[in-house]
KOLTORMI-680542 format. One record per residue: residue in three letters; x, y, z of N, C-alpha, C in turn. Coordinates in steps of 0.05 Angstrom, whole numbers, padded with zeros to 5 digits, always signed. Last residue first. Layout:
<recs>
ALAXYZXYZXYZ...
</recs>
This chain:
<recs>
ALA+00672-00147-00033+00646-00158-00024+00635-00177-00045ILE+00740-00151-00020+00720-00147-00040+00694-00162-00032TYR+00762-00124+00043+00758-00146+00025+00738-00139+00003SER+00806-00098+00093+00786-00094+00072+00786-00116+00051SER+00815-00089+00162+00822-00104+00138+00799-00102+00119ALA+00838-00040+00209+00817-00053+00194+00829-00067+00170LYS+00848-00002+00266+00859-00024+00250+00836-00037+00235ILE+00863+00058+00299+00844+00044+00282+00859+00022+00267GLU+00873+00091+00360+00884+00073+00339+00861+00058+00325GLY+00872+00119+00408+00867+00133+00383+00876+00117+00359LYS+00876+00096+00457+00901+00097+00441+00897+00114+00416THR+00822+00099+00471+00843+00110+00490+00870+00113+00476LEU+00795+00073+00428+00793+00101+00432+00814+00113+00450GLU+00810+00030+00381+00815+00033+00410+00817+00063+00416VAL+00772-00003+00334+00784+00023+00342+00787+00023+00372SER+00777-00056+00286+00771-00045+00313+00783-00017+00315GLY+00745-00089+00231+00769-00084+00248+00760-00073+00275GLN+00729-00096+00163+00723-00102+00191+00749-00097+00207ALA+00697-00079+00102+00720-00078+00120+00710-00085+00148TRP+00681-00090+00034+00673-00093+00062+00699-00092+00079ILE+00666-00058-00027+00687-00068-00008+00674-00069+00020GLN+00650-00066-00092+00638-00061-00066+00658-00074-00046LEU+00679-00039-00152+00678-00058-00129+00662-00047-00106GLN+00690-00006-00193+00667-00024-00196+00662-00041-00172ASN+00737+00022-00181+00711+00037-00182+00687+00019-00183LEU+00782-00009-00187+00770-00007-00160+00742+00005-00161TRP+00798-00002-00239+00785-00027-00233+00771-00027-00205ALA+00829+00044-00237+00801+00047-00245+00785+00021-00239TYR+00883+00045-00228+00866+00037-00206+00836+00039-00212ALA+00906+00062-00276+00919+00040-00261+00901+00029-00239PRO+00876+00107-00293+00873+00081-00306+00885+00057-00290ASP+00844+00149-00247+00870+00139-00256+00867+00111-00268ALA+00799+00166-00225+00799+00166-00254+00825+00155-00265THR+00767+00133-00169+00790+00147-00181+00787+00146-00211LEU+00736+00113-00110+00733+00124-00136+00759+00138-00144VAL+00704+00064-00067+00726+00082-00074+00722+00091-00103THR+00664+00045-00012+00667+00049-00040+00690+00068-00045VAL+00647+00000+00041+00666+00019+00029+00663+00020-00001ASN+00622-00012+00102+00614-00016+00075+00629+00007+00060GLU+00647-00042+00162+00644-00019+00144+00637-00029+00116ARG+00650-00050+00229+00640-00064+00205+00633-00041+00185LEU+00690-00054+00288+00681-00040+00265+00671-00059+00243ASN+00686-00053+00358+00689-00070+00334+00676-00056+00310PHE+00720-00013+00404+00696-00017+00388+00703-00034+00364VAL+00744-00001+00468+00749-00015+00443+00722-00020+00430SER+00734+00017+00518+00747+00036+00500+00752+00024+00473PRO+00711-00024+00548+00694-00001+00541+00708+00019+00522ASN+00718-00090+00527+00734-00067+00537+00719-00041+00529ASP+00681-00121+00501+00683-00124+00530+00700-00102+00543SER+00657-00071+00454+00668-00097+00461+00668-00100+00491PRO+00606-00038+00416+00623-00040+00439+00633-00069+00443ALA+00609-00030+00345+00596-00042+00368+00615-00044+00392SER+00596+00010+00290+00616+00000+00309+00600-00009+00334THR+00577+00008+00221+00572+00009+00249+00597+00002+00265GLY+00578+00049+00162+00575+00024+00175+00569+00028+00205ASP+00614+00074+00106+00594+00077+00127+00592+00050+00140GLY+00663+00109+00068+00655+00085+00083+00633+00093+00102PHE+00699+00128+00012+00676+00133+00028+00668+00107+00042PHE+00755+00156-00019+00746+00134-00002+00721+00144+00013SER+00792+00168-00078+00771+00178-00059+00759+00154-00045ILE+00859+00165-00088+00834+00150-00090+00815+00160-00069ASN+00915+00189-00123+00894+00194-00102+00869+00178-00109VAL+00979+00162-00132+00952+00164-00143+00932+00169-00120GLU+01033+00151-00119+01022+00178-00118+00995+00182-00133ASP+01050+00100-00111+01056+00112-00137+01041+00138-00141ASP+01027+00089-00062+01057+00093-00063+01065+00104-00090THR+00965+00127-00060+00981+00102-00064+01011+00109-00065THR+00926+00156-00015+00947+00163-00035+00965+00139-00037ILE+00859+00159-00001+00882+00141-00002+00901+00151-00023VAL+00821+00202+00036+00836+00200+00011+00858+00179+00016ALA+00754+00198+00063+00783+00198+00064+00795+00198+00036HIS+00699+00196+00106+00709+00207+00081+00739+00209+00083ILE+00650+00159+00139+00679+00164+00135+00684+00175+00107HIS+00611+00147+00187+00607+00162+00162+00635+00173+00156LEU+00579+00100+00230+00603+00111+00218+00596+00126+00192ARG+00544+00098+00289+00541+00099+00260+00566+00113+00249SER+00551+00054+00347+00557+00078+00331+00550+00075+00302TYR+00526+00036+00412+00532+00029+00384+00536+00055+00368GLY+00508+00057+00460+00537+00051+00457+00545+00043+00429ASP+00457+00074+00464+00462+00047+00472+00491+00038+00468PRO+00459+00127+00443+00457+00123+00472+00462+00094+00482ARG+00508+00126+00390+00481+00124+00400+00481+00121+00430ILE+00552+00168+00362+00550+00146+00382+00522+00147+00394TYR+00570+00183+00299+00549+00188+00318+00548+00163+00336ILE+00626+00211+00265+00613+00189+00279+00592+00199+00298TYR+00659+00220+00214+00638+00237+00226+00619+00218+00241ASP+00724+00211+00204+00700+00196+00210+00681+00214+00226THR+00768+00235+00155+00752+00241+00179+00729+00222+00180GLY+00836+00223+00131+00808+00229+00129+00795+00235+00155LYS+00885+00189+00095+00880+00212+00112+00850+00219+00109VAL+00933+00139+00081+00905+00147+00083+00903+00170+00102LYS+00983+00113+00036+00975+00128+00060+00945+00134+00058GLY+01000+00049+00009+01002+00078+00009+00994+00089+00036LYS+00980-00004-00034+00997+00006-00013+00998+00036-00014MET+00941-00059-00057+00945-00030-00054+00963-00024-00030LYS+00936-00114-00057+00926-00100-00080+00932-00070-00080PRO+00958-00136-00010+00965-00148-00035+00956-00132-00060GLY+00976-00080+00033+00963-00104+00026+00970-00114-00002SER+00966-00021+00070+00984-00041+00060+00969-00067+00054VAL+00965+00045+00089+00949+00024+00075+00970+00004+00064SER+00970+00085+00148+00981+00071+00125+00961+00050+00114GLY+00942+00149+00168+00955+00123+00173+00965+00111+00147GLU+00901+00194+00206+00921+00189+00185+00934+00162+00190PHE+00839+00228+00222+00859+00206+00224+00878+00206+00201GLU+00789+00258+00262+00808+00261+00240+00830+00240+00244PHE+00728+00247+00283+00754+00235+00287+00771+00239+00262ASP+00679+00283+00310+00694+00281+00285+00721+00271+00291PHE+00621+00262+00345+00650+00268+00345+00660+00267+00316ARG+00562+00264+00384+00575+00266+00357+00604+00274+00361ALA+00518+00222+00422+00541+00241+00420+00553+00240+00393GLY+00451+00217+00449+00476+00207+00438+00497+00228+00436GLN+00408+00239+00475+00407+00240+00445+00432+00227+00432PRO+00422+00236+00529+00400+00219+00519+00398+00218+00488PRO+00494+00232+00535+00470+00248+00533+00447+00230+00522MET+00532+00194+00579+00522+00195+00552+00496+00211+00552LYS+00551+00185+00629+00548+00213+00621+00538+00216+00593THR+00560+00132+00635+00533+00141+00644+00529+00171+00637PRO+00613+00123+00622+00593+00120+00601+00565+00129+00609ASP+00666+00155+00642+00640+00149+00654+00618+00148+00633SER+00710+00157+00610+00715+00153+00639+00689+00146+00653LEU+00689+00167+00560+00704+00143+00564+00707+00137+00594LEU+00665+00217+00568+00648+00195+00560+00662+00168+00565ASP+00710+00249+00580+00688+00246+00599+00671+00221+00593GLN+00737+00244+00530+00749+00234+00555+00728+00230+00577LEU+00703+00269+00495+00708+00241+00492+00719+00229+00518SER+00657+00317+00522+00685+00309+00515+00687+00278+00513ILE+00601+00344+00490+00612+00327+00511+00640+00318+00502GLY+00594+00381+00448+00578+00383+00472+00586+00365+00495PHE+00627+00353+00405+00602+00369+00402+00586+00367+00427GLU+00696+00353+00386+00674+00345+00404+00651+00364+00401ILE+00743+00327+00344+00726+00350+00348+00702+00340+00363VAL+00808+00305+00348+00780+00298+00354+00765+00323+00359ASN+00863+00287+00308+00847+00308+00321+00820+00297+00326THR+00887+00243+00292+00904+00267+00292+00890+00290+00306PHE+00886+00174+00307+00872+00200+00307+00892+00222+00308HIS+00917+00129+00262+00915+00141+00288+00900+00168+00286ALA+00914+00065+00228+00914+00094+00229+00911+00103+00258THR+00921+00016+00182+00928+00023+00209+00931+00053+00211VAL+00888-00026+00138+00892+00002+00146+00900+00002+00176ASP+00900-00072+00085+00896-00067+00114+00902-00037+00119TYR+00869-00095+00024+00888-00080+00039+00881-00079+00069LEU+00840-00139-00002+00852-00117-00016+00874-00103-00001HIS+00826-00206-00007+00837-00186+00011+00849-00164-00006ASP+00767-00230-00037+00795-00225-00040+00804-00203-00021ALA+00712-00236-00036+00726-00240-00010+00757-00238-00014VAL+00709-00256-00103+00695-00246-00080+00710-00254-00055ALA+00771-00250-00140+00748-00265-00130+00734-00250-00107ILE+00797-00223-00197+00793-00218-00168+00768-00233-00160ASN+00802-00223-00251+00823-00237-00236+00819-00235-00206ASN+00762-00191-00269+00760-00220-00274+00780-00236-00259THR+00775-00139-00263+00761-00152-00240+00758-00181-00245SER+00840-00123-00287+00813-00132-00292+00800-00144-00267MET+00882-00068-00285+00876-00095-00274+00846-00100-00278
</recs>
């Protein structure tokens, strides 16, 4: 597929994923959610392992990865995501995302803004390698659920 057929802000795919494991570094996520005043002065680190589905007009499949997240003392977070998208036709696509998450009115829901790049050597999806992708969505920590929509930047 040629990028000449794709306009800026074209919708690529949506992700719906759930945490499969949370690795905690000195403070439990449950303690932090139940009492945000327990936030250490240096912030908190968590590894959120996740799995889910990818669906959309340009790509369909599964995703599996880890967000190595740093939650700052002010409640905002720095995202650092590494994942693999496996398309329905069994092509692996390397996924890297970084960005921020911001608290919402609900203390367990964070709004996501991501800057994404992907890489594969498979000719059917090589057109993705030249793209800059933006994603936005939310994560609900108490449900362990991530939802995001991705667009060509």
